[in-house]
N, C-alpha and C positions, 0 to 999 in steps of 0.2 A: 504494499497499500502506500502511496507516495507521501509525503509529507507537505506537495506545493499544494497550493491554489492556484486554479488558471480560471482566470474570467473573460471572459468574451462576451463583445456588445455587438451586436447587430444595432446597424442606423446608418443614418446618408449621409454624403461630407457636411453638408452644407445644416444639419438640423442642428436648429438653436441648440436642443437640450442634450448634445453631444459634450457641449464645453463642459454642464455639471457633472455629466458621468465620466468624466477626467478631471482627476482632480491638478493633475502636474501642467495639463493645459490652463484652466482656468486662470490659479494660481496668477500665472505669469503674464494676463491681461489685468493683472489689476493696477497695472500704472495706465491702461488707456481712460478716459475720464467722458469721450466724446464717442456721443454711437454714429455711426455713420450716418451722413446728409445726404449720401449719393446711391443708396445701394442699387448696385446696377447688373446683376447677374440671367435675371429673364428679358429676351427683345419678343418680338414679334418671330424670329428664327428658332430664338434661342430660350425654348421651353421647357427643359429638363434637364436636372442634375446627373442625368446620365454619361455624358461626358465624366463629368467628376470622375464617378463609381468606377469609369474605365480607368482614366484616367489613375488612380488611385493602386488598383489593380492592376496596372502595368507597370508604376513603379514598382511594389508586391514582387513580381516576376523581373524584377531587373536586377531589383536591391532591396532584400529584408530588413536591412538594419536604417538602411533611408526611408522606410517608407514611411511611421511614424512623423519625418521632421517633416516629409513631401506635404503628407494632408496637412499637419500644422502650417505652412507656408501659403499651403493650397486656401485653408481658411482664412485664414490670416487678409492673403492677398483681395479674395472678397469678401470679406464684411471689414476691414479696415481699412482697405486700399478703395473698397469698392469698386472695386475692375472687375470684368464681364469675364470671370475664367471658365464659362461654358464652351469658349471659343479656344479654337486649339493654341493657336498664338498664345494668346497669355497660358495656358497652360504650362506649353516649354517654358515659357519665363521660371514659369515654381519649378520645373526641373533642371531648369539650368540653377537658378539659385538654391537648390535642392544639391546641389553636385551629383546627380543620375544620368548615367551615360545615356545624350539622348539621342542617337540613332536606335541604342536597344528600347529603348520606354517610344520612338517611333514604333518601332518592330511588332512587337507587343500592341501596342495598343493599335494599330491598324490589320495586323492578321488573325483578330479570332482568338489568340491567345488571351488579352485579359478581358476577353468577352467570353470565354470558356471559363475561367476562374469565376466571375463575375457570379454565371450560371450556378454554377456551383455549388457558390455561396448560401445562395437564393433559393436553390434546392435542398441544400440542410437547414435552412429558415423553415420552409417551410417542412420541412419532414418534423421539426420541431413543434408546428403547431402554433408559430409565430403569428399572431395578428397587428400587433404594433410594436411602434418604432419610440423609442434604445428600447431594445430589449436585451437581456441579459443573461449569458448559459453559465452559470459559476459549479467546475468541476472542483471537486474531492475526490482524491482516492477515486473509488468505485462508483461514489454516486453525481446525480446531476442534479440540480437545483435549478430550472428557469421562472425566469421572471417578464 
């Protein structure tokens, strides 16, 4: 039996409640006093956070050790800098900022690998019968507790 606790979070990169569920990220945002004045994520052509989800999966596929930094930088670019990060050119700025190989990122983003990884996560969440986000899976030893 393992003595480690594993907490798995099911969320969307732009879900506001994600910050509250990630204490390290939330604490580091304390110095930001103003809310964004021109939140610019969506437009007539950009109506989904799917590109952000695919970008995170592509970042994971390139370098798991940099994926969380990428996610933080992506959220910061979207929420604090008010950049339209559903656009690939904005996503690539975050890839560069996170020191992730751009060519390898683009390969995974466009060739279906990121989509397959995201679909695998979605099937896993569906098999757990998750209906709301954020949701959590807590593993300790052999026990699973979801919320």
